[in-house]
C-alpha positions as CSV (number, residue, x, y, z in Angstrom):
1,X,67.4,-40.2,33.4
2,X,66.3,-42.6,36.0
3,X,64.6,-40.1,38.2
4,X,63.2,-37.1,36.3
5,X,62.8,-33.5,37.2
6,X,60.0,-32.4,39.4
7,X,56.9,-31.7,39.3
8,X,54.3,-29.8,37.7
9,X,51.3,-31.9,38.6
10,X,50.6,-33.3,35.2
11,X,50.6,-36.6,33.2
12,X,48.5,-39.6,32.8
13,X,50.9,-41.8,34.8
14,X,48.4,-42.7,37.5
15,X,45.8,-43.5,34.8
16,X,48.3,-45.9,33.3
17,X,48.9,-47.4,36.7
18,X,45.2,-48.0,37.3
19,X,45.0,-49.7,33.9
20,X,48.0,-51.9,34.5
21,X,46.0,-55.0,33.6
22,X,45.8,-53.7,30.1
23,X,49.4,-54.8,29.7
24,X,51.0,-51.4,29.2
25,X,54.7,-51.1,29.7
26,X,56.6,-48.0,30.3
27,X,60.4,-48.0,30.6
28,X,63.4,-45.8,30.0
29,X,67.0,-46.8,29.3
30,X,70.1,-45.0,30.4
31,X,71.3,-41.8,28.7
32,X,71.4,-41.9,24.9
33,X,69.4,-45.0,24.2
34,X,66.0,-43.5,24.4
35,X,62.6,-44.3,25.9
36,X,61.0,-47.7,25.5
37,X,57.3,-47.2,25.1
38,X,55.0,-50.0,24.1
39,X,51.3,-50.0,23.9
40,X,48.7,-51.0,21.3
41,X,45.8,-48.7,20.3
42,X,43.3,-51.3,21.5
43,X,44.9,-51.2,25.0
44,X,44.9,-47.4,25.1
45,X,41.3,-46.9,24.0
46,X,40.0,-47.0,27.5
47,X,42.1,-43.9,28.3
48,X,40.8,-41.8,25.4
49,X,38.7,-39.7,27.8
50,X,41.9,-38.3,29.2
51,X,42.5,-36.5,26.0
52,X,40.1,-33.8,27.1
53,X,41.6,-33.6,30.6
54,X,44.8,-31.6,30.3
55,X,45.9,-31.4,33.9
56,X,45.4,-34.9,35.3
57,X,46.3,-35.0,39.0
58,X,48.7,-37.1,40.9
59,X,51.9,-37.2,38.8
60,X,54.3,-39.9,40.2
61,X,57.6,-38.4,41.2
62,X,59.4,-41.3,39.5
63,X,57.6,-41.0,36.2
64,X,60.4,-41.6,33.6
65,X,59.1,-39.9,30.5
66,X,56.1,-39.7,28.3
67,X,53.4,-42.4,28.9
68,X,53.0,-45.4,26.6
69,X,49.7,-44.2,25.3
70,X,50.7,-40.7,24.6
71,X,50.8,-41.1,20.8
72,X,47.4,-42.6,20.8
73,X,46.0,-39.8,23.0
74,X,47.6,-37.1,20.8
75,X,45.5,-38.4,18.0
76,X,42.4,-37.6,20.0
77,X,43.4,-34.0,20.6
78,X,43.9,-30.9,18.6
79,X,47.2,-28.9,18.8
80,X,46.9,-25.7,20.9
81,X,45.9,-22.6,19.0
82,X,48.5,-19.9,19.5
83,X,48.1,-16.3,18.6
84,X,51.6,-16.2,17.2
85,X,54.7,-18.3,16.7
86,X,54.1,-22.0,16.3
87,X,57.1,-23.6,18.0
88,X,58.0,-23.6,21.7
89,X,61.6,-24.0,22.9
90,X,61.7,-24.9,26.6
91,X,64.9,-24.5,28.6
92,X,64.8,-27.5,30.9
93,X,66.9,-26.8,33.9
94,X,67.8,-30.2,35.4
95,X,65.4,-31.1,38.2
96,X,63.5,-27.9,37.9
97,X,60.2,-29.5,36.7
98,X,61.0,-29.8,33.0
99,X,59.9,-33.4,32.7
100,X,56.5,-32.6,34.0
101,X,56.2,-29.6,31.6
102,X,57.1,-32.0,28.8
103,X,54.5,-34.5,29.8
104,X,51.9,-31.8,30.0
105,X,52.9,-30.4,26.6
106,X,52.1,-33.8,25.1
107,X,48.8,-34.0,26.8
108,X,48.0,-30.5,25.6
109,X,48.4,-31.8,22.0
110,X,51.9,-30.5,21.3
111,X,54.1,-32.5,18.9
112,X,57.0,-32.9,21.3
113,X,60.6,-34.0,20.9
114,X,61.1,-37.7,21.3
115,X,63.5,-37.8,24.3
116,X,61.7,-36.1,27.2
117,X,61.0,-33.4,24.7
118,X,64.7,-33.2,23.8
119,X,65.7,-33.7,20.1
120,X,68.5,-36.3,19.8
121,X,71.4,-36.1,19.9
122,X,70.8,-32.8,21.9
123,X,70.3,-34.5,25.3
124,X,71.5,-33.8,28.9
125,X,74.6,-31.6,28.9
126,X,75.7,-32.6,25.5
127,X,79.0,-31.5,23.8
128,X,78.7,-28.7,21.2
129,X,78.9,-31.1,18.2
130,X,75.6,-32.8,19.4
131,X,73.5,-29.6,19.7
132,X,70.5,-29.3,17.5
133,X,69.9,-25.8,16.2
134,X,66.6,-24.0,16.7
135,X,66.1,-24.0,12.9
136,X,66.4,-27.8,12.7
137,X,63.9,-28.1,15.5
138,X,61.3,-26.2,13.6
139,X,62.1,-28.2,10.5
140,X,61.5,-31.5,12.3
141,X,57.8,-31.0,12.5
142,X,57.7,-30.5,16.3
143,X,55.7,-27.8,18.1
144,X,57.4,-28.2,21.5
145,X,61.0,-29.2,22.2
146,X,63.4,-28.7,25.0
147,X,67.1,-28.2,25.6
148,X,68.6,-29.7,28.8
149,X,72.0,-28.0,28.6
150,X,73.6,-24.6,28.7
151,X,71.8,-21.9,26.8
152,X,73.7,-20.2,24.0
153,X,73.0,-17.0,22.1
154,X,72.5,-19.0,18.9
155,X,69.5,-20.7,20.6
156,X,67.7,-17.3,20.3
157,X,68.4,-17.1,16.5
158,X,64.8,-18.2,15.9
159,X,63.1,-15.8,18.2
160,X,61.1,-14.3,15.4
161,X,59.3,-17.6,14.9
162,X,59.6,-19.3,18.3
163,X,58.4,-18.9,21.9
164,X,60.8,-19.5,24.7
165,X,60.0,-20.7,28.2
166,X,61.7,-21.7,31.4
167,X,60.8,-22.7,35.0
168,X,63.0,-21.7,38.0
169,X,63.0,-22.9,41.5
170,X,64.8,-22.3,44.8
171,X,68.4,-22.9,44.0
172,X,69.3,-25.2,47.0
173,X,66.1,-27.2,46.6
174,X,67.2,-27.8,43.0
175,X,70.7,-28.8,44.1
176,X,69.4,-31.2,46.7
177,X,67.0,-32.8,44.2
178,X,69.8,-33.3,41.7
179,X,72.0,-34.8,44.4
180,X,69.3,-37.4,45.3
181,X,67.9,-38.1,41.8
182,X,71.4,-38.6,40.3
183,X,72.8,-40.5,43.2
184,X,75.8,-38.2,43.7
185,X,76.7,-39.8,47.1
186,X,78.7,-38.6,50.1
187,X,82.2,-38.9,48.5
188,X,81.2,-36.8,45.5
189,X,79.5,-34.2,47.8
190,X,82.7,-33.9,49.8
191,X,84.8,-33.5,46.7
192,X,82.4,-30.8,45.4
193,X,82.8,-28.9,48.7
194,X,86.6,-29.3,48.4
195,X,86.4,-27.9,44.8
196,X,85.0,-24.7,46.1
197,X,88.2,-24.3,48.1
198,X,90.7,-25.4,45.4
199,X,88.8,-24.1,42.3
200,X,89.6,-27.5,40.7
201,X,86.6,-29.6,39.4
202,X,86.2,-33.0,41.0
203,X,87.0,-36.0,38.8
204,X,86.5,-39.8,38.8
205,X,82.8,-39.8,39.6
206,X,79.9,-41.1,37.5
207,X,78.5,-41.2,35.0
208,X,75.2,-40.4,36.7
209,X,71.7,-40.9,35.3
210,X,71.3,-38.6,32.4
211,X,74.3,-36.5,33.4
212,X,77.9,-37.1,32.0
213,X,80.6,-37.7,34.6
214,X,82.0,-34.2,34.4
215,X,78.7,-32.5,35.2
216,X,78.7,-32.5,39.0
217,X,79.8,-29.4,40.9
218,X,77.8,-27.1,38.5
219,X,74.6,-28.2,40.1
220,X,75.7,-26.8,43.5
221,X,77.4,-23.7,42.2
222,X,75.0,-21.2,40.8
223,X,73.6,-23.7,38.3
224,X,70.8,-21.5,36.8
225,X,73.3,-18.7,36.3
226,X,75.7,-21.0,34.6
227,X,73.1,-22.4,32.3
228,X,71.5,-19.2,31.3
229,X,74.8,-17.2,30.9
230,X,76.4,-19.9,28.8
231,X,79.5,-20.0,31.0
232,X,78.7,-23.5,32.2
233,X,82.3,-24.7,32.4
234,X,83.6,-21.9,34.7
235,X,85.6,-23.5,37.5
236,X,84.0,-23.9,40.9
237,X,83.3,-20.6,42.6
238,X,84.5,-18.5,39.6
239,X,81.3,-17.1,38.2
240,X,81.0,-13.3,38.3
241,X,78.4,-10.7,38.3
242,X,79.0,-10.3,34.5
243,X,77.7,-13.9,34.1
244,X,74.7,-13.0,36.3
245,X,73.9,-10.0,34.1
246,X,74.0,-12.1,31.0
247,X,71.7,-14.6,32.7
248,X,69.3,-11.9,33.7
249,X,69.2,-10.5,30.1
250,X,68.5,-13.9,28.6
251,X,65.9,-14.7,31.2
252,X,64.2,-11.4,30.3
253,X,63.9,-12.5,26.7
254,X,61.8,-15.5,27.7
255,X,58.1,-15.4,26.7
256,X,57.1,-17.7,29.6
257,X,58.8,-17.6,33.0
258,X,57.4,-20.0,35.7
259,X,58.4,-20.5,39.3
260,X,57.9,-24.0,40.6
261,X,57.0,-22.9,44.1
262,X,54.4,-20.5,42.7
263,X,53.2,-22.5,39.7
264,X,49.5,-22.1,40.2
265,X,49.8,-18.4,40.3
266,X,51.6,-18.3,37.0
267,X,49.3,-20.7,35.1
268,X,47.7,-17.9,33.1
269,X,51.0,-17.5,31.2
270,X,50.6,-21.0,29.8
271,X,47.0,-20.3,28.7
272,X,47.6,-16.8,27.2
273,X,51.0,-17.5,25.6
274,X,50.9,-21.2,24.7
275,X,47.2,-21.6,24.2
276,X,47.0,-24.4,26.8
277,X,44.0,-25.3,28.9
278,X,45.0,-24.8,32.5
279,X,41.6,-24.9,34.3
280,X,42.4,-28.0,36.4
281,X,45.9,-26.7,37.3
282,X,44.4,-23.6,38.9
283,X,42.3,-25.8,41.3
284,X,45.3,-27.5,43.0
285,X,48.7,-26.7,44.6
286,X,51.7,-28.1,42.8
287,X,54.3,-30.3,44.4
288,X,57.3,-28.1,45.3
289,X,59.8,-30.9,45.5
290,X,59.6,-34.6,44.7
291,X,62.0,-35.2,47.5
292,X,60.3,-33.1,50.2
293,X,63.0,-33.6,52.9
294,X,65.9,-33.7,50.5
295,X,67.4,-30.4,51.4
296,X,67.7,-31.1,55.2
297,X,68.7,-34.7,54.7
298,X,71.2,-34.1,51.9
299,X,73.1,-31.1,53.5
300,X,73.9,-30.3,57.1
301,X,72.9,-26.9,58.5
302,X,76.5,-25.7,58.1
303,X,76.6,-26.9,54.5
304,X,73.3,-25.2,53.8
305,X,74.6,-21.9,55.1
306,X,77.8,-22.2,53.0
307,X,75.8,-23.1,49.9
308,X,73.5,-20.2,50.3
309,X,76.5,-17.8,50.4
310,X,78.2,-19.7,47.5
311,X,75.0,-19.5,45.4
312,X,74.3,-15.8,45.9
313,X,74.2,-15.2,42.2
314,X,71.6,-17.8,41.7
315,X,69.4,-16.4,44.5
316,X,69.6,-13.0,42.9
317,X,68.7,-14.5,39.6
318,X,65.8,-16.4,41.3
319,X,64.4,-13.2,42.7
320,X,64.8,-11.5,39.3
321,X,62.9,-14.4,37.8
322,X,60.1,-14.2,40.3
323,X,59.6,-10.5,39.4
324,X,59.6,-11.3,35.7
325,X,57.1,-14.1,36.3
326,X,54.8,-11.8,38.2
327,X,55.0,-9.2,35.3
328,X,54.3,-11.8,32.7
329,X,51.4,-13.2,34.6
330,X,49.8,-9.8,35.1
331,X,50.1,-9.3,31.3
332,X,48.6,-12.7,30.7
333,X,45.7,-12.1,33.1
334,X,45.0,-8.8,31.4
335,X,44.9,-10.4,27.9
336,X,42.6,-13.2,29.2
337,X,40.1,-10.8,30.9
338,X,36.9,-10.3,28.8
339,X,36.3,-6.7,28.1
340,X,32.9,-5.3,27.3
341,X,32.2,-4.3,23.8
342,X,31.4,-0.5,23.8
343,X,27.9,0.4,22.7
344,X,27.6,2.5,19.6
345,X,24.9,5.1,19.2
346,X,24.0,5.9,15.6
């Protein structure tokens, strides 16, 4: 995608920028043709010290994917030690911080999927025939992969051997970020609002960066509930509380639940569950939105009020996720707290 999801403050992008004279090039083509990453080991050697610095600050909001030197740096680091389950499957909700999570996973030493942690051909909003099963992900030698499409029950088939994670954010902030990042434009916005009235999906728009042309209104109509419930193709305004309950159940099965706006608070989950070094993350506040004024500049006050009502399921799911995140973080903090060894009197 041309503009990636926001924005866990991670990556070595700024380091690459500072070393531009080394001749590194980082590019990314449009959907399906992959990332173009070129760098020689000799040009990357000056960055080897970053291998020990997992949460490098100052991620650029336009960072297109993994850095050119990532493969070299991975050679300098050990894969995280996890207490159980070797593979992580991350549900990458579009423009909910998944690209930054992917970049951090690489810096932490994970063997990540090659397309923004996705495993081709299972990319953004793919059709069913292009989905890669969880079993094939494990067999591919990866330790961390992502899916950037609707979540299915079959994706949990490997739960005995995999860890699952997701990051949520304020629903309208996510919708506004997708609108800006994927260049939806005014005409499409008006057609999406009209689709709420008619129940008929808009047509004739796109394709958009990463997203296929049919994937439009879903991002303004309870997007997280659609994705987690699996009922992604429900017509505009037609999701039900049954879909919400399925989404809540699946969210409750996640091993890691992060909230973008509260990321620092929930960093212990990444340490306790994934074995990541999060010491630097806990010293700084994350960016909440790579487009800080996107919500108020993308939608009018009247539109915001309408979308808040229309996305009531997502706001309930968001609050459910915040509660889950707090519970998982408390458990993580407890597991990370050193406990004194009781003395024994013989």
